C-alpha positions as CSV (number, residue, x, y, z in Angstrom):
1,Q,55.6,146.0,6.6
2,V,54.0,144.1,4.0
3,Q,55.2,142.0,1.3
4,L,53.5,140.8,-2.2
5,A,54.0,137.9,-3.6
6,E,53.0,137.5,-7.0
7,S,52.7,134.2,-9.0
8,G,50.5,132.5,-11.9
9,G,52.4,134.3,-15.1
10,G,53.9,132.3,-17.9
11,L,53.7,132.1,-22.0
12,V,50.1,131.6,-23.5
13,Q,49.0,131.9,-27.0
14,P,46.5,134.6,-28.2
15,G,43.2,133.7,-27.0
16,G,44.4,132.0,-24.2
17,S,43.9,132.5,-20.8
18,L,45.8,132.8,-17.5
19,R,45.1,133.7,-13.7
20,L,47.3,135.9,-11.8
21,S,47.5,135.6,-7.7
22,C,49.1,138.0,-5.1
23,A,49.1,137.2,-1.8
24,A,49.8,140.2,0.9
25,S,51.7,139.0,4.3
26,G,53.2,141.0,7.0
27,S,52.3,143.7,8.9
28,I,48.6,145.0,7.8
29,F,46.8,147.1,9.9
30,S,44.1,148.0,7.0
31,L,44.1,146.5,4.0
32,N,42.1,149.0,1.3
33,A,42.2,148.7,-2.4
34,M,44.1,146.7,-4.1
35,G,45.3,146.4,-7.9
36,W,47.0,144.9,-11.1
37,Y,49.6,147.2,-13.2
38,R,51.6,146.5,-16.4
39,Q,54.8,147.6,-17.5
40,A,55.9,146.5,-21.2
41,P,59.5,147.5,-22.3
42,G,59.9,150.8,-23.2
43,K,56.5,152.2,-22.0
44,Q,55.3,153.8,-18.5
45,R,53.6,151.4,-15.8
46,E,49.7,151.4,-16.3
47,L,46.7,150.5,-14.5
48,V,45.1,147.2,-15.5
49,A,42.4,146.8,-12.8
50,T,42.0,147.5,-9.3
51,I,39.0,146.5,-6.3
52,T,38.4,148.4,-3.2
53,S,37.9,146.2,0.1
54,G,33.9,146.4,-0.9
55,G,34.3,144.8,-4.0
56,S,33.8,147.7,-6.7
57,T,36.3,147.2,-9.3
58,N,37.8,149.4,-12.0
59,Y,39.3,148.2,-15.3
60,A,41.5,150.2,-18.1
61,D,39.3,150.2,-21.5
62,S,41.7,148.0,-23.2
63,V,41.0,144.9,-20.9
64,K,37.5,145.3,-20.1
65,G,35.0,142.4,-20.8
66,R,38.2,140.3,-21.3
67,F,39.8,140.4,-17.4
68,T,38.1,140.0,-14.3
69,I,39.6,141.0,-10.8
70,S,38.6,139.6,-7.4
71,R,40.0,139.2,-4.0
72,D,39.7,137.2,-1.0
73,N,39.5,139.5,2.0
74,A,40.5,136.8,4.7
75,K,43.4,136.1,2.5
76,N,44.9,139.1,2.1
77,A,44.6,138.2,-1.8
78,V,43.9,139.6,-5.0
79,Y,43.5,137.8,-8.5
80,L,43.4,138.8,-12.1
81,Q,41.5,136.2,-14.3
82,M,43.0,137.3,-18.1
83,N,40.9,135.5,-21.0
84,S,41.1,136.5,-24.8
85,L,44.7,137.3,-24.2
86,K,46.3,139.3,-27.1
87,P,49.8,140.1,-27.6
88,E,49.4,143.6,-26.4
89,D,48.9,142.5,-23.1
90,T,52.7,141.2,-22.9
91,A,53.9,142.8,-20.0
92,L,55.5,142.6,-16.2
93,Y,52.6,142.8,-14.5
94,Y,52.5,144.1,-10.8
95,C,50.2,143.5,-7.7
96,K,49.7,146.8,-5.8
97,A,48.1,147.0,-2.4
98,D,46.9,150.1,-0.6
99,T,47.4,149.9,3.3
100,Q,46.2,152.2,6.0
101,T,48.3,152.2,9.2
102,R,46.8,152.4,12.7
103,W,47.3,156.0,12.6
104,G,45.5,156.7,9.4
105,S,48.5,157.3,7.2
106,P,48.1,155.4,3.8
107,L,51.0,153.1,2.8
108,N,51.4,151.4,-0.8
109,Y,52.9,148.5,-1.5
110,W,54.3,146.6,-4.8
111,G,54.9,143.2,-5.7
112,Q,58.0,142.4,-7.5
113,G,56.6,141.4,-11.1
114,T,55.3,138.2,-12.7
115,Q,56.1,138.0,-16.2
116,V,53.0,137.4,-18.8
117,T,53.9,136.5,-22.3
118,V,51.6,136.6,-25.0
119,S,52.8,135.0,-28.6
120,S,51.8,136.3,-31.9
């Protein structure tokens, strides 16, 4: 079993920055892609950014140029640097990890979420 611990959320003014961190722990055979998703009240969870084990990244159009995802494979950690924050970025941010079992079966894990609030 894998546990994901998120941190770094908080209250910030528009134009400010935050850095989210997520560390995976537990029984990890193979950690593949990791990513960040967010969910605002009344809306569905949406992809923010993903990163493969090799460092390839993918971003939602709404955050391109403002957010940067990175990872530290040695620490089983993924980070999200958020700059030029906007009120519409306010959401509960979830870390996701895609793993693979010893037998090749995929297993996906989610963190509990960390709140990001950007004042208007």
